[in-house]
C-alpha positions in Angstrom: 192.6 -27.9 -36.7 189.6 -27.3 -34.9 191.3 -25.3 -32.9 192.4 -22.8 -36.0 188.5 -22.9 -36.9 187.3 -22.2 -33.2 190.5 -19.6 -32.0 187.7 -18.1 -29.4 186.8 -21.6 -28.1 187.3 -21.9 -24.7 188.5 -25.3 -22.8 188.9 -28.3 -24.5 187.4 -28.9 -28.0 187.2 -32.6 -28.5 184.3 -34.3 -26.6 184.6 -38.3 -27.8 187.2 -39.7 -29.8 186.7 -41.8 -33.3 189.1 -44.7 -34.0 191.7 -42.6 -36.7 190.3 -44.8 -39.4 186.8 -44.7 -38.9 184.9 -41.5 -40.5 181.7 -40.0 -39.6 180.3 -37.6 -36.9 182.6 -36.2 -33.5 181.4 -33.7 -31.2 183.1 -30.6 -30.7 182.4 -28.1 -27.8 182.9 -24.5 -28.0 182.9 -23.7 -24.2 184.1 -25.3 -21.1 180.7 -25.3 -20.0 178.9 -27.1 -23.2 182.3 -29.7 -23.2 181.3 -30.5 -19.1 177.9 -30.7 -20.4 178.2 -33.1 -23.3 181.1 -35.5 -21.7 178.4 -35.9 -18.7 176.0 -37.4 -21.2 178.4 -39.4 -22.4 179.4 -40.6 -19.0 175.2 -41.6 -17.9 175.0 -42.7 -21.4 172.4 -41.3 -22.9 173.5 -40.0 -26.1 173.2 -42.4 -28.6 175.5 -43.1 -31.4 174.6 -45.4 -34.2 177.6 -46.5 -36.7 177.1 -48.3 -40.1 179.5 -50.9 -41.0 180.1 -53.8 -43.7 181.4 -56.6 -42.4 183.4 -59.5 -44.3 180.8 -62.3 -44.4 177.3 -63.6 -43.9 175.5 -63.2 -40.2 173.3 -65.8 -39.0 171.3 -63.9 -36.5 169.3 -60.8 -37.5 170.4 -58.5 -34.5 172.2 -59.2 -31.1 174.3 -57.7 -28.3 177.8 -58.6 -27.6 179.7 -58.0 -23.8 183.1 -58.1 -24.5 185.8 -56.4 -22.0 188.8 -54.7 -23.3 192.0 -53.8 -22.2 195.2 -53.0 -24.7 197.3 -55.8 -26.2 200.6 -54.9 -24.1 202.8 -57.0 -26.3 201.2 -56.0 -29.7 200.1 -52.0 -29.1 197.6 -50.1 -30.5 195.6 -53.5 -30.8 193.4 -54.3 -27.6 192.1 -58.1 -26.7 189.4 -59.4 -24.6 190.1 -60.0 -21.2 187.7 -61.3 -18.7 190.5 -60.8 -16.0 191.6 -57.2 -16.6 189.4 -55.9 -19.3 187.0 -52.8 -19.1 183.6 -53.6 -20.0 182.4 -53.2 -23.3 179.1 -53.7 -24.8 177.3 -53.2 -28.1 174.2 -54.0 -29.4 174.0 -54.9 -33.8 171.3 -55.4 -36.5 171.4 -56.9 -39.7 170.6 -54.2 -42.5 171.2 -56.3 -45.8 173.1 -58.8 -47.6 175.1 -59.1 -50.1 178.1 -60.3 -52.3 179.0 -62.3 -48.8 179.4 -59.4 -46.6 176.6 -57.7 -44.6 175.7 -54.0 -43.4 175.7 -53.9 -40.1 174.5 -51.0 -37.6 176.2 -51.0 -34.6 175.0 -49.1 -31.6 177.9 -49.0 -29.0 176.7 -48.2 -25.0 180.4 -48.1 -24.1 183.0 -46.6 -25.8 186.1 -48.4 -25.8 189.0 -48.3 -28.1 188.9 -50.6 -30.8 185.5 -51.8 -29.2 183.4 -52.1 -32.5 186.5 -53.3 -34.8 187.1 -56.4 -31.7 183.3 -57.2 -31.2 183.2 -57.7 -35.2 186.1 -59.5 -35.6 186.6 -61.8 -32.1 185.6 -65.2 -32.0 183.3 -64.5 -29.2 181.8 -61.6 -31.1 180.5 -61.7 -34.3 183.9 -63.8 -35.8 183.7 -61.5 -39.1 185.8 -58.3 -39.3 185.1 -54.9 -40.6 186.1 -54.7 -44.4 189.1 -53.0 -44.8 190.1 -53.6 -40.9 193.8 -53.5 -40.8 194.5 -54.8 -37.1 191.9 -57.2 -36.8 191.0 -58.5 -40.7 192.6 -57.4 -43.9 193.7 -53.7 -44.8 191.3 -53.0 -48.0 191.5 -48.9 -49.6 189.5 -47.8 -46.2 188.0 -49.3 -43.0 184.0 -49.7 -43.9 183.1 -48.1 -40.4 181.1 -44.7 -40.1 180.3 -43.1 -37.3 176.5 -41.8 -38.8 174.5 -40.8 -37.0 174.4 -38.6 -32.7 171.1 -38.1 -30.6 171.5 -35.6 -27.5 170.3 -33.2 -25.6 171.6 -29.0 -26.5 173.6 -28.1 -23.3 172.1 -24.5 -24.3 168.6 -24.9 -25.8 167.7 -28.1 -23.8 166.4 -29.8 -27.3 166.7 -33.1 -28.7 169.3 -32.7 -31.3 169.9 -35.7 -34.2 172.9 -35.6 -36.1 173.3 -38.2 -39.3 175.7 -38.1 -41.6 175.4 -41.1 -44.5 178.4 -43.1 -44.8 180.6 -42.0 -48.4 181.2 -45.9 -49.0 177.3 -46.8 -49.4 177.3 -45.8 -52.8 180.4 -46.2 -53.9 182.2 -49.6 -54.5 180.1 -51.9 -52.5 176.3 -51.9 -53.8 174.3 -52.4 -50.9 
């Protein structure tokens, strides 16, 4: 679909990924050089991302950090699991935004970008022990996964200007009121 929209693009287009059920911002590059520069910013952890999620429960603390290493669950793919022996480092900062109706709206700031990182960090008993609403892998299925890549900040590879992009979560003004 992206290739159709940008047929003259060179090199890889997708700079990073979102879990299939996650909505929100996704960076693409139209040239190989821009892709390489954006990838370098991800590797150097200078790109800042914020996700918004609704979790099933009330959090005790207002903010915190979750540092749980993750690896694929070989017996239950595509699930990931916490593994201190073979897992890769996974770090997430989080903060409570609002509590309503037994649920908490949180901002999530992934420092690393592991598969299902935010979903596992929310649901795991050593994380927040509170799955994201609608998480069919680590919680209970609902009409959608209430996880959205809301904002991203990076240095534009050509202009060298700081870019701050934001797309509001579509679920915040619909069924669940916060």
